[in-house]
C-alpha atoms as one frame of an Amber mdcrd trajectory, in Angstrom:
protein
 -28.456 -24.322  15.377 -27.043 -21.774  12.892 -25.087 -23.213  10.043 -21.684
 -21.289  10.096 -21.205 -22.104   6.393 -24.327 -20.126   5.247 -24.548 -16.418
   4.816 -26.439 -14.276   7.481 -28.104 -11.021   6.883 -26.254  -9.039   9.443
 -22.890 -10.209   8.206 -23.783  -9.100   4.723 -25.067  -5.657   5.944 -21.762
  -5.102   7.840 -19.814  -6.011   4.679 -21.914  -3.946   2.472 -21.470  -0.915
   4.629 -17.602  -1.309   4.556 -17.430  -1.615   0.833 -20.207   0.383  -0.565
 -18.193   3.609  -0.574 -15.381   2.049  -2.688 -17.725   0.546  -5.304 -20.151
   3.450  -5.178 -17.347   5.801  -5.690 -16.341   4.116  -8.804 -19.783   4.021
 -10.168 -20.455   7.692  -9.386 -17.242   8.936 -11.025 -17.755   6.823 -14.151
 -21.214   7.951 -14.471 -20.396  11.617 -13.892 -17.854  11.406 -16.622 -19.884
   9.597 -19.185 -23.235  11.210 -18.644 -22.621  14.711 -17.377 -19.084  15.333
 -18.663 -17.496  15.658 -15.209 -13.798  15.482 -15.073 -12.464  13.599 -12.077
  -8.888  12.333 -11.176  -9.481   8.713 -12.080  -5.838   7.745 -11.196  -6.012
   9.263  -7.667  -9.325   7.466  -6.976  -8.110   4.231  -8.380  -5.130   4.425
  -6.079  -7.498   5.057  -3.104  -9.637   2.185  -4.176  -6.671  -0.188  -4.383
  -5.722   0.738  -0.744  -9.347   0.191   0.468  -9.845  -3.118  -1.230  -6.258
  -4.293  -0.378  -6.949  -3.877   3.284 -10.135  -5.908   3.262 -10.206  -9.697
   3.695 -12.460 -11.615   1.410 -13.397 -11.931  -2.216 -13.768  -8.277  -3.285
  -9.912  -8.298  -3.613 -10.072 -11.456  -5.712 -12.991 -10.082  -7.746 -10.918
  -6.941  -8.435  -8.119  -9.002  -9.727 -10.219 -10.895 -12.027 -11.987  -7.784
 -13.461  -8.570  -6.151 -14.004  -7.643  -8.878 -16.436 -10.996  -8.785 -18.477
 -10.583  -6.106 -21.317 -13.021  -3.230 -20.936 -14.735  -4.529 -17.774 -13.226
  -1.399 -15.990 -11.787   1.907 -17.074  -8.187   1.740 -17.803  -6.927   3.537
 -14.638  -8.885   1.237 -12.340  -7.718  -1.877 -14.163  -4.080  -0.901 -13.909
  -4.279  -0.167 -10.228  -6.251  -3.234  -9.262  -4.097  -5.487 -11.142  -1.360
  -4.776  -8.696  -3.407  -6.164  -5.895  -1.958  -9.121  -4.073  -3.521 -11.376
  -1.392  -1.581  -9.738   1.480  -4.170  -8.558   4.000  -2.916  -8.727   7.540
  -3.540 -12.112   9.170  -6.024 -12.842  11.901  -4.602 -13.237  15.457  -4.050
 -16.358  17.608  -7.439 -16.081  19.278  -9.214 -16.540  15.853  -6.903 -19.425
  15.075  -7.703 -21.203  18.323 -11.513 -20.891  17.811 -11.266 -21.801  14.082
  -9.220 -24.991  14.897 -11.330 -26.064  17.754 -14.522 -25.617  15.682 -13.061
 -27.823  12.845 -11.151 -30.477  14.798 -12.493 -30.267  18.266 -11.332 -28.769
  21.581  -8.327 -31.142  21.746  -7.108 -30.140  18.350  -3.644 -29.142  19.483
  -3.008 -32.769  20.600  -3.468 -33.726  16.944  -0.191 -32.023  16.112   3.389
 -32.294  17.179   3.734 -28.639  16.586   1.530 -25.594  15.230   2.886 -22.259
  14.257   0.908 -19.487  16.110   2.020 -16.815  13.461   0.526 -17.104  10.040
   3.020 -18.213   7.282   0.761 -16.533   4.662  -2.479 -14.488   4.525  -4.612
 -14.685   1.414  -8.148 -13.218   0.301 -10.317 -16.001   1.851  -7.974 -17.522
   4.570  -4.592 -17.712   6.038  -2.003 -20.405   6.316  -0.170 -21.844   9.344
   2.763 -24.176   9.171   2.398 -27.301  11.525   3.792 -30.719  12.011   1.817
 -33.955  12.339   2.628 -36.598  15.017   4.374 -38.673  12.491   6.680 -35.807
  11.555   5.011 -34.722   8.358   5.207 -30.950   7.677   1.866 -29.514   6.757
   0.251 -26.286   5.814  -3.140 -25.545   7.405  -5.275 -23.012   5.636  -7.972
 -21.611   7.804 -10.928 -19.763   6.251 -11.704 -16.330   7.685 -14.846 -15.762
   9.793 -18.141 -15.232   8.126 -16.857 -15.811   4.578 -20.294 -16.936   3.078
 -21.812 -13.531   4.218 -18.755 -11.706   2.913 -18.923 -13.400  -0.561 -22.612
 -12.533  -0.889 -22.123  -8.953   0.079 -19.205  -8.596  -2.132 -21.092 -10.040
  -5.127 -23.887  -7.665  -4.586 -21.392  -4.796  -4.842 -19.940  -6.386  -8.052
 -23.555  -6.576  -9.481 -24.129  -2.943  -8.704 -20.825  -1.850 -10.353 -21.328
  -3.893 -13.492 -24.915  -2.714 -13.875 -23.657   0.908 -13.752 -20.974   0.161
 -16.469 -23.570  -1.681 -18.458 -25.762   1.473 -18.702 -22.776   3.563 -19.692
 -21.254   1.187 -22.251 -22.980  -1.858 -23.757 -20.072  -3.117 -25.866 -19.283
  -5.990 -23.525 -22.313  -7.480 -22.055 -21.293  -8.982 -18.703 -24.249 -10.893
 -17.345 -22.514 -14.198 -17.874 -19.268 -12.955 -16.627 -20.861 -12.062 -13.344
 -22.560 -15.584 -13.090 -19.312 -17.188 -13.643 -17.444 -15.179 -10.987 -20.290
 -15.703  -8.452 -20.328 -19.500  -8.998 -16.505 -19.957  -8.700 -16.306 -17.732
  -5.676 -18.925 -19.748  -3.915 -17.045 -22.928  -4.854 -13.847 -21.512  -3.285
 -15.519 -21.484   0.145 -15.616 -25.286   0.180 -12.192 -26.469   1.120 -13.372
 -30.116   0.745 -13.872 -29.282  -2.903 -10.429 -27.753  -2.968  -8.950 -30.829
  -1.401 -10.564 -32.930  -4.337  -9.365 -30.458  -6.962  -5.832 -30.773  -5.497
  -6.083 -34.571  -5.861  -7.194 -34.013  -9.370  -4.185 -31.875 -10.198  -1.911
 -34.479  -8.784  -3.520 -37.043 -11.068  -3.303 -34.799 -14.114   0.354 -33.877
 -13.444   1.772 -37.116 -12.261   3.994 -37.526 -15.307   5.146 -33.984 -15.145
   8.493 -33.799 -13.185   8.558 -30.065 -13.362   5.505 -29.494 -11.239   4.645
 -30.496  -7.735   1.166 -30.491  -6.041   0.567 -30.856  -2.227  -1.412 -33.806
  -0.845  -4.485 -32.974   1.253  -4.481 -34.687   4.660  -7.569 -36.844   5.423
  -8.953 -36.316   8.952  -7.460 -32.863   9.046  -9.562 -31.180   6.359 -12.959
 -29.810   6.520 -15.160 -27.286   4.677 -13.265 -24.433   6.399 -10.007 -26.063
   7.103  -7.560 -27.452   4.463  -4.583 -29.254   5.640  -1.917 -30.299   3.145
   1.678 -31.280   2.848   4.166 -28.344   3.110   6.109 -27.950  -0.119   9.524
 -26.181   0.327  10.202 -23.343  -2.264  10.809 -19.632  -2.885   7.922 -17.349
  -3.807   7.942 -16.680  -7.524   8.383 -12.916  -7.058  11.403 -13.617  -4.823
  13.076 -15.824  -7.370  12.362 -13.280 -10.245  13.915 -10.478  -8.111  17.111
 -12.638  -7.730  17.566 -12.044 -11.499  18.483 -15.758 -12.347  20.247 -16.607
 -15.627  18.482 -17.083 -18.824  18.360 -20.869 -18.723  16.816 -20.918 -15.233
  14.128 -18.351 -16.295  13.411 -20.440 -19.453  13.167 -23.566 -17.343  10.610
 -21.983 -14.956   8.635 -20.764 -17.917   8.473 -24.231 -19.423   7.410 -25.678
 -16.096   4.630 -23.130 -15.833   3.365 -23.618 -19.341   3.162 -27.408 -18.883
   1.632 -27.069 -15.336  -1.299 -24.974 -16.787  -1.777 -26.471 -20.205  -1.208
 -30.135 -19.856  -4.433 -30.166 -17.695  -6.223 -28.035 -20.182  -5.529 -29.913
 -23.384  -5.357 -33.281 -21.920  -8.294 -33.057 -19.461 -10.177 -29.831 -20.219
  -9.339 -28.287 -16.793  -7.739 -24.922 -16.029  -6.307 -23.434 -12.992  -7.891
 -19.996 -13.071  -5.903 -18.023 -10.461  -2.372 -17.585 -11.863  -1.073 -14.721
  -9.757   2.383 -14.718  -8.401   1.305 -15.705  -4.762  -0.071 -19.150  -6.116
   3.231 -20.724  -7.126   6.703 -21.311  -5.770  10.016 -22.225  -7.374  11.659
 -25.414  -6.148  15.286 -25.799  -5.478  15.573 -27.576  -8.800  13.752 -24.647
 -10.447  10.590 -26.724 -10.919   7.236 -25.360  -9.785   5.104 -25.803  -6.736
   1.249 -25.163  -7.401  -0.275 -24.020  -4.028  -4.039 -23.042  -4.448  -6.741
 -25.001  -6.128  -9.871 -23.123  -5.312 -10.379 -21.425  -8.664 -10.576 -24.488
 -10.882 -12.681 -24.645 -14.094 -13.676 -27.852 -15.877 -14.480 -27.215 -19.547
 -16.558 -29.331 -22.100 -14.052 -30.913 -24.376 -15.687 -29.264 -27.378 -14.708
 -25.969 -25.784 -11.108 -26.922 -25.738 -11.439 -28.147 -29.260 -12.792 -24.690
 -30.226  -9.555 -23.120 -28.758  -7.547 -25.205 -31.211 -10.015 -24.510 -34.052
  -9.546 -20.776 -33.611  -5.815 -21.008 -33.533  -5.896 -22.910 -36.949  -8.385
 -20.295 -38.249  -6.059 -17.348 -37.330  -3.090 -19.310 -38.624  -4.867 -20.006
 -41.971  -6.916 -16.860 -42.363 -10.095 -19.072 -42.328 -13.050 -16.868 -41.495
 -15.565 -19.680 -41.579 -13.541 -21.789 -39.192 -13.216 -18.832 -36.837 -16.929
 -18.465 -36.928 -17.485 -22.159 -36.169 -15.107 -21.858 -33.209 -16.747 -18.760
 -31.653 -20.189 -20.455 -31.939 -18.803 -23.568 -30.381 -17.832 -21.367 -27.369
 -21.233 -19.957 -26.982 -21.071 -16.579 -29.110 -24.444 -15.950 -30.672 -25.515
 -14.148 -33.855 -22.118 -12.746 -34.623 -21.864 -10.496 -37.768 -18.881 -10.554
 -40.083 -17.721  -7.266 -38.693 -17.787  -8.587 -35.151 -15.847 -11.772 -36.182
 -13.299  -9.650 -37.778 -12.788  -7.532 -34.572 -12.680 -10.591 -32.446 -10.097
 -12.048 -34.682  -7.933  -9.142 -34.052  -7.775  -9.965 -30.345  -7.313 -13.642
 -31.117  -4.444 -12.830 -33.369  -2.915 -10.926 -30.548  -3.372 -13.758 -28.028
  -2.172 -16.574 -30.435   0.671 -14.636 -31.990   3.425 -16.252 -29.902   2.165
 -19.744 -30.939   2.244 -18.950 -34.595   6.061 -18.683 -35.002   8.169 -21.690
 -35.042  11.221 -20.012 -33.294  12.631 -19.126 -29.886  11.322 -15.706 -28.706
   9.863 -13.839 -25.717   6.153 -14.147 -25.167   5.793 -10.538 -26.510   8.404
  -9.189 -28.991   6.884  -5.675 -28.554   8.488  -4.034 -25.331   5.511  -1.668
 -24.783   3.864  -2.864 -21.652   0.585  -1.257 -22.655   0.554  -2.926 -26.066
  -2.030  -5.527 -25.069  -4.260  -2.890 -23.676  -3.984  -0.894 -26.840  -5.129
  -3.801 -28.891  -8.009  -4.305 -26.627  -9.012  -0.711 -26.939  -9.060  -0.929
 -30.653 -11.124  -4.128 -30.607 -13.494  -2.590 -28.095 -14.110   0.534 -30.366
 -14.745  -1.745 -33.289 -17.095  -3.999 -31.353 -18.961  -0.784 -30.143 -19.674
   0.273 -33.616 -21.074  -3.245 -34.464 -23.508  -3.282 -31.463 -21.544  -5.134
 -28.835 -21.094  -8.806 -27.929 -21.990 -11.159 -24.995 -18.851 -13.055 -24.091
 -19.581 -16.653 -22.903 -18.924 -17.177 -19.155 -16.106 -19.774 -19.911 -13.975
 -16.812 -20.954 -13.482 -15.447 -17.459 -11.112 -17.987 -16.041  -9.707 -18.883
 -19.489  -8.830 -15.284 -20.414  -7.533 -14.772 -16.825  -5.221 -17.607 -17.074
  -3.900 -16.803 -20.471  -3.181 -13.146 -19.513  -2.004 -13.877 -16.109   0.469
 -16.531 -17.408   1.578 -14.202 -20.235   2.274 -11.461 -17.569   4.562 -13.842
 -15.598   6.410 -14.989 -18.834   6.991 -11.207 -19.448   8.345 -10.751 -16.077
  10.535 -13.774 -16.364  11.858 -12.313 -19.719  11.746 -15.986 -20.807  12.596
 -17.148 -24.164  10.914 -20.294 -25.580   9.732 -21.882 -28.738   6.043 -21.445
 -27.686   4.943 -22.940 -31.003   6.497 -26.251 -30.256   5.422 -26.204 -26.546
   1.905 -25.728 -27.794   2.021 -28.308 -30.553   3.365 -30.965 -28.237   0.075
 -30.711 -26.512  -2.390 -30.323 -29.366  -1.302 -32.278 -32.327  -2.921 -35.552
 -31.117  -5.893 -33.745 -29.519  -9.018 -36.074 -29.628 -12.340 -34.792 -28.112
 -13.538 -38.152 -27.215 -10.352 -39.187 -25.526 -10.294 -35.878 -23.518 -13.899
 -36.412 -22.440 -12.837 -40.077 -21.259  -9.858 -38.868 -19.415 -11.577 -35.845
 -17.785 -14.531 -38.091 -16.464 -12.113 -40.831 -15.202  -9.882 -38.148 -13.313
 -12.841 -36.371 -11.940 -14.254 -39.525 -10.500 -10.999 -40.793  -9.077 -10.302
 -37.403  -7.426 -13.939 -37.104  -6.104 -14.438 -33.661  -7.445 -18.176 -32.792
  -7.053 -20.261 -31.212  -9.902 -19.948 -27.454 -10.272 -22.619 -25.189  -8.993
């Protein structure tokens, strides 16, 4: 028998054919500009690329979202367009739903539900969600993985490797081998819904004392590698709540809920939710937060978390030696003083809201391109020093920090970020974090990473 959870050659070839024009187009245009001096309309091509990728189910859209948040992984025009991608591909029809549900729960699957919505309640990059009711009256969400996703992932990763290799030949400032490895491993993990169910249980454990955050409960007997059934959480999509222009106290309340929902797990357990885009959280009726997706989870060694705090203290105190120690603890190798100085400029930008003990917005500067201008300056400085190889842990860590910052900017929230941060880090103890992390992973049943 053929294992439906394994990639197959024909599936990969079909996907490669559909996506090669999009990725190859970027590569050709960038190479033409850099090597031959050709001038092309990058913005127009970037808009076309967004349309192509946005209409494809699968991880290429997710990869594009990730790359758009990594400084200098893509040219500016592409990063700006791809950052607007949301997981909104059209849903698969009822015939697919029937086949998938029968394959996962058996031919009598409909008898296991009191009701099951034929129309998808949401469509994401790797699967779609249907609302249903269990025989005991429990409202649930059933997330069904799209067909042939293992082949799709492998094909899209080949495209990603191609594109990154082209950029590497053109500009070696940011050496992305480890970035690719990290993206590939996390995407393959996201295909396993049994893993996601365990990670959902992990977050429920880590946030059990946080009244501002809610986590769904996976349903045993209704969850497989390609079907994740969880309790249905009522709430409004984050973008909808923002569009309602709530009063300042509500926006601040939501921002605090988000800060704690992401950083209590990180600083207490060494775990980060690595996919903070607007579609992955809802606002409850009491303005608390629902977390909805637990596929992109990263577990960090506690010493990495310690390094995040060490670098904060180094930037605060102007301590270059401590900054070097922090970078080396993360996995940077053979950094020169000039490279450390350039990296510190980026760190100063990231940590800046945490350095001031006052109520403020996450970014005092109203220029939406300010962060990118800082990144460009740092990129130019690193290029002069020969470039760096970022550690793979940075992919989801940076994505989380930048993604959350973007939501805080949209909320126009005002908080004392300094105090929120220090509430979590002032009693940090590496050994205690390691013990909490090991116990929580074991209790939740999270398997080792790939």
